[in-house]
DSSP file (Angstrom, degrees, kcal/mol; ACC not computed):
  #  RESIDUE AA STRUCTURE BP1 BP2  ACC     N-H-->O    O-->H-N    N-H-->O    O-->H-N    TCO  KAPPA ALPHA  PHI   PSI    X-CA   Y-CA   Z-CA
    1    1 A E     >        0   0    0      0, 0.0     4,-1.8     0, 0.0     5,-0.1   0.000 360.0 360.0 360.0 -43.4    0.0    0.1    0.0
    2    2 A K  H  >  +     0   0    0      1,-0.2     4,-2.5     2,-0.2     5,-0.2   0.864 360.0  55.9 -64.1 -33.8    2.7    2.5    1.1
    3    3 A E  H  > S+     0   0    0      1,-0.2     4,-3.2     2,-0.2    -1,-0.2   0.963 105.5  50.4 -64.8 -47.4    4.5    1.8   -2.2
    4    4 A K  H  > S+     0   0    0      1,-0.2     4,-2.6     2,-0.2    -1,-0.2   0.888 107.4  52.5 -58.7 -43.2    1.5    2.8   -4.2
    5    5 A E  H  X S+     0   0    0     -4,-1.8     4,-2.4     2,-0.2    -1,-0.2   0.930 109.9  49.2 -58.8 -48.2    1.1    6.0   -2.3
    6    6 A K  H  X S+     0   0    0     -4,-2.5     4,-3.2     2,-0.2     5,-0.2   0.965 110.0  51.2 -58.4 -48.4    4.8    7.0   -3.0
    7    7 A E  H  X S+     0   0    0     -4,-3.2     4,-2.7     1,-0.2    -2,-0.2   0.958 109.5  50.6 -55.7 -48.0    4.3    6.2   -6.7
    8    8 A K  H  X S+     0   0    0     -4,-2.6     4,-2.9     1,-0.2    -1,-0.2   0.875 111.0  49.1 -48.2 -47.1    1.2    8.5   -6.6
    9    9 A E  H  X S+     0   0    0     -4,-2.4     4,-2.4     2,-0.2    -1,-0.2   0.934 109.9  50.8 -56.6 -50.9    3.3   11.3   -5.0
   10   10 A K  H  X S+     0   0    0     -4,-3.2     4,-2.7     1,-0.2    -2,-0.2   0.945 110.1  50.1 -57.8 -46.7    6.1   10.8   -7.6
   11   11 A E  H  X S+     0   0    0     -4,-2.7     4,-2.9     1,-0.2    -2,-0.2   0.955 109.9  49.5 -60.9 -51.7    3.4   11.2  -10.3
   12   12 A K  H  X S+     0   0    0     -4,-2.9     4,-2.4     1,-0.2    -1,-0.2   0.901 110.7  52.3 -45.8 -44.0    2.0   14.4   -8.8
   13   13 A E  H  X S+     0   0    0     -4,-2.4     4,-1.9     1,-0.2    -1,-0.2   0.950 110.5  46.4 -63.8 -46.9    5.6   15.8   -8.5
   14   14 A K  H  X S+     0   0    0     -4,-2.7     4,-2.6     1,-0.2    -1,-0.2   0.890 109.0  55.5 -68.2 -33.4    6.2   15.1  -12.2
   15   15 A E  H  X S+     0   0    0     -4,-2.9     4,-2.3     1,-0.2    -1,-0.2   0.936 110.6  46.3 -49.1 -49.6    2.8   16.7  -13.2
   16   16 A K  H  X S+     0   0    0     -4,-2.4     4,-1.8     1,-0.2    -1,-0.2   0.795 109.0  53.4 -72.2 -27.9    3.8   19.8  -11.4
   17   17 A E  H  X S+     0   0    0     -4,-1.9     4,-2.6     2,-0.2    -1,-0.2   0.963 112.9  46.5 -63.6 -55.4    7.4   19.8  -13.0
   18   18 A K  H  X S+     0   0    0     -4,-2.6     4,-2.4     1,-0.3    -2,-0.2   0.837 110.6  49.3 -60.2 -38.4    5.7   19.6  -16.4
   19   19 A E  H  X S+     0   0    0     -4,-2.3     4,-3.0     2,-0.2    -1,-0.3   0.907 111.9  50.7 -68.5 -43.4    3.1   22.3  -15.7
   20   20 A K  H  X S+     0   0    0     -4,-1.8     4,-2.1     2,-0.2    -2,-0.2   0.910 111.0  48.8 -63.8 -42.7    6.0   24.6  -14.4
   21   21 A E  H  X S+     0   0    0     -4,-2.6     4,-2.8     2,-0.2    -1,-0.2   0.940 109.7  50.8 -65.8 -43.0    8.0   24.0  -17.6
   22   22 A E  H  X S+     0   0    0     -4,-2.4     4,-2.6     2,-0.2    -2,-0.2   0.967 109.9  51.2 -55.9 -51.8    5.0   24.7  -19.8
   23   23 A E  H  X S+     0   0    0     -4,-3.0     4,-2.6     1,-0.2    -1,-0.2   0.892 109.2  49.1 -46.8 -44.8    4.4   27.9  -18.0
   24   24 A E  H  X S+     0   0    0     -4,-2.1     4,-2.3     2,-0.2    -1,-0.2   0.881 110.9  51.8 -71.0 -40.4    8.1   29.0  -18.5
   25   25 A E  H  X S+     0   0    0     -4,-2.8     4,-2.6     2,-0.2     5,-0.2   0.964 109.6  48.9 -61.4 -47.6    7.7   28.1  -22.3
   26   26 A K  H  X S+     0   0    0     -4,-2.6     4,-2.6     1,-0.2     5,-0.2   0.958 110.8  51.1 -52.6 -53.9    4.6   30.3  -22.5
   27   27 A V  H  X S+     0   0    0     -4,-2.6     4,-2.0     1,-0.2    -1,-0.2   0.872 110.3  48.9 -45.9 -47.2    6.5   33.1  -20.7
   28   28 A K  H  X S+     0   0    0     -4,-2.3     4,-2.6     1,-0.2    -1,-0.2   0.933 110.1  51.3 -61.1 -45.1    9.4   32.8  -23.2
   29   29 A E  H  X S+     0   0    0     -4,-2.6     4,-2.0     1,-0.2    -2,-0.2   0.855 111.1  47.1 -67.2 -34.1    7.2   32.9  -26.1
   30   30 A V  H  X S+     0   0    0     -4,-2.6     4,-1.3    -5,-0.2    -1,-0.2   0.881 112.2  49.9 -75.3 -30.5    5.4   36.0  -24.9
   31   31 A E  H  X S+     0   0    0     -4,-2.0     4,-1.2    -5,-0.2    -2,-0.2   0.893 110.1  51.2 -61.0 -44.4    8.7   37.6  -24.2
   32   32 A D  H >< S+     0   0    0     -4,-2.6     3,-0.8     1,-0.2    -2,-0.2   0.940 109.8  49.2 -59.9 -47.7    9.9   36.7  -27.7
   33   33 A D  H 3< S+     0   0    0     -4,-2.0    -1,-0.2     1,-0.2    -2,-0.2   0.777 105.6  60.1 -70.6 -27.4    6.7   38.3  -29.2
   34   34 A G  H 3<        0   0    0     -4,-1.3    -1,-0.2     1,-0.2    -2,-0.2   0.776 360.0 360.0 -69.1 -29.1    7.3   41.5  -27.0
   35   35 A Q    <<        0   0    0     -4,-1.2    -1,-0.2    -3,-0.8    -2,-0.2   0.457 360.0 360.0 -85.2 360.0   10.6   42.1  -28.7
């Protein structure tokens, strides 16, 4: 059971990381458009 919980936590962390990267990509694109 605990192993499954750990797996879920890892998945959540990965999702957060991906979202953060996507946000940074968007910001970069906006900055490029602004120049």
